[in-house]
C-alpha positions as a printed Julia matrix, in Angstrom:
186×3 Matrix{Float64}:
  -4.95   -6.19   -4.82
  -6.92   -3.61   -2.96
  -8.97   -2.79    0.1
 -11.33   -5.2     1.79
 -14.02   -3.6     3.93
 -15.61   -5.77    6.6
 -19.38   -6.01    6.54
 -21.28   -4.24    9.31
 -22.02   -6.42   12.34
 -19.29   -8.95   11.42
 -17.16   -9.15   14.56
 -15.33  -12.32   13.43
 -13.83  -10.67   10.35
 -12.99   -7.53   12.26
 -11.44   -9.52   15.09
  -9.08  -11.34   12.73
  -7.6    -8.05   11.55
  -7.49   -6.49   15.01
  -5.92   -9.53   16.68
  -3.01   -9.5    14.24
  -2.62   -5.73   14.62
  -2.64   -6.01   18.42
  -0.13   -8.86   18.32
   2.26   -6.83   16.2
   1.85   -3.71   18.37
   2.53   -5.58   21.64
   5.09   -8.17   20.53
   7.03   -6.57   17.66
   7.03   -2.75   17.98
   8.1    -2.18   21.64
  11.81   -1.46   21.98
  12.46   -1.07   18.26
  13.51    1.97   16.23
  12.87    2.46   12.52
  14.68    4.67   10.04
  11.85    4.76    7.5
   8.96    2.66    6.19
  11.33    0.36    4.26
  13.31   -0.38    7.45
  10.04   -1.06    9.3
   8.94   -3.54    6.59
  12.36   -5.3     6.53
  12.4    -5.72   10.32
   8.78   -6.93   10.32
   9.47   -9.49    7.58
  12.52  -10.84    9.48
  10.53  -10.97   12.71
   7.72  -12.95   11.07
  10.2   -15.38    9.51
  12.36  -15.89   12.6
   9.84  -15.73   15.4
   6.13  -15.22   14.77
   5.59  -17.87   12.1
   7.66  -20.5    13.94
   5.52  -20.54   17.1
   2.79  -23.11   17.68
  -0.52  -21.34   17.01
  -3.01  -22.03   19.78
  -6.22  -22.32   17.74
  -4.66  -23.95   14.64
  -2.48  -26.28   16.72
   0.14  -25.99   14.0
   2.95  -23.65   13.04
   1.99  -20.94   10.49
   5.21  -21.59    8.56
   4.04  -25.18    7.92
   0.63  -23.98    6.74
   2.36  -21.5     4.42
   4.38  -24.28    2.83
   1.16  -26.25    2.1
  -0.48  -23.09    0.66
   2.5   -22.39   -1.59
   2.28  -25.88   -3.1
  -1.37  -25.29   -4.02
  -0.8   -21.84   -5.55
   0.05  -21.03   -9.14
   3.51  -19.6    -9.81
   3.88  -15.84  -10.07
   4.15  -14.34  -13.57
   7.65  -13.69  -14.91
   7.11   -9.92  -14.96
   5.23   -8.21  -12.14
   2.15   -6.26  -13.26
   2.55   -2.55  -13.95
   1.28   -0.87  -10.81
   2.21    2.73  -11.69
  -0.55    5.3   -11.68
  -0.41    7.65  -14.66
  -2.36   10.7   -15.77
  -1.92   13.78  -17.87
  -2.43   17.34  -16.61
  -1.75   20.92  -17.65
   0.74   22.58  -15.29
  -1.26   25.22  -13.31
   0.02   28.75  -12.49
   0.91   27.49   -9.01
   3.02   24.61  -10.33
   2.14   21.71   -8.03
   0.49   18.36   -8.56
  -1.65   16.82   -5.81
  -1.47   13.11   -5.04
  -2.8    11.44   -1.92
  -3.36   14.78   -0.11
   0.25   15.91   -0.75
   1.34   18.66   -3.17
   4.55   18.05   -5.18
   6.25   20.93   -7.02
   6.59   20.98  -10.8
   9.05   22.98  -12.91
   7.64   26.56  -13.05
   9.02   26.94  -16.58
   6.4    24.43  -17.77
   3.31   26.41  -16.67
   0.54   25.94  -19.22
   2.12   22.88  -20.83
   0.88   19.29  -20.51
   2.84   16.75  -18.46
   2.43   13.06  -17.78
   2.59   12.29  -14.07
   3.74    8.81  -12.93
   3.42    7.59   -9.38
   4.88    4.34   -8.14
   5.65    2.98   -4.71
   8.81    5.05   -4.2
   8.67    8.21   -6.3
   6.62   10.7    -8.3
   7.88   11.85  -11.69
   6.42   14.13  -14.32
   7.59   14.56  -17.92
   6.53   17.21  -20.44
   4.59   15.59  -23.28
   5.8    17.89  -26.02
   9.54   17.96  -25.28
  10.19   15.03  -22.95
  11.91   17.22  -20.37
  11.68   16.29  -16.7
   9.14   18.39  -14.81
   9.78   16.83  -11.41
  11.18   13.85   -9.57
  10.26   13.53   -5.9
  10.52   10.74   -3.38
   6.98    9.77   -2.47
   5.83   11.02    0.92
   3.33    8.93    2.88
   2.61   11.62    5.47
  -0.63   13.56    5.01
  -1.18   17.15    3.84
   2.44   18.06    3.01
   3.89   20.32    0.36
   7.08   18.92   -1.14
   9.04   21.51   -3.12
  12.3    20.9    -4.95
  14.95   23.54   -4.16
  15.44   24.52   -7.81
  11.68   24.97   -8.24
  11.48   27.2    -5.14
  14.37   29.35   -6.42
  12.74   29.9    -9.83
   9.39   30.75   -8.22
  11.02   33.18   -5.77
  12.92   34.93   -8.58
   9.79   35.15  -10.74
   7.81   36.73   -7.9
  10.59   39.18   -7.05
  10.62   37.93   -3.47
  13.38   39.68   -1.49
  12.42   38.27    1.9
  15.15   35.65    1.68
  17.97   38.15    2.25
  16.92   41.15    4.39
  19.1    44.25    4.65
  20.97   44.25    7.96
  23.09   47.14    9.24
  26.62   46.15   10.13
  28.55   48.19   12.69
  32.27   48.15   13.45
  33.2    46.06   16.49
  35.14   48.98   18.0
  31.82   50.66   18.74
  30.76   47.75   20.97
  34.16   47.65   22.66
  33.69   51.29   23.65
  30.29   50.56   25.23
  31.42   47.5    27.26
  34.08   48.23   29.88
  36.92   45.71   29.84
């Protein structure tokens, strides 16, 4: 599983990818709304099963669903357990307690600064656990947007308290309402 880069000056390979992308953009996406990437994938899978794979393909002169059935007969069965696809690494929590993955910064527990944590990233979430004590350093839903900073509320509160940040609650003068009533004629 991984990326496949088309060779330079290979319009046939590039065209295969772009034709499918164009077909999905013009035949599937218009008029639809998606809640998140899981909803998009579910709707796309249903659309392929119910509509796209049941049509007669012009160049193949067959239905893709029939070709898929032939391919499945020739393939080996999947293993009982799926392969472990988590990414894992160990890092020391920096003074600014965040871990960067895929251009996004995820907050870590500020109480663990200087200690080593194991970070685990899977398809849905990012977790970090302290190696020496086993305590949870963070658990965030994975974000697929680019260049974001995802901070847990409890991490932000601890950081703000440690920095002595008083900007959250400014001092505001309160006046009695009778003073405004005297200024505005009734």
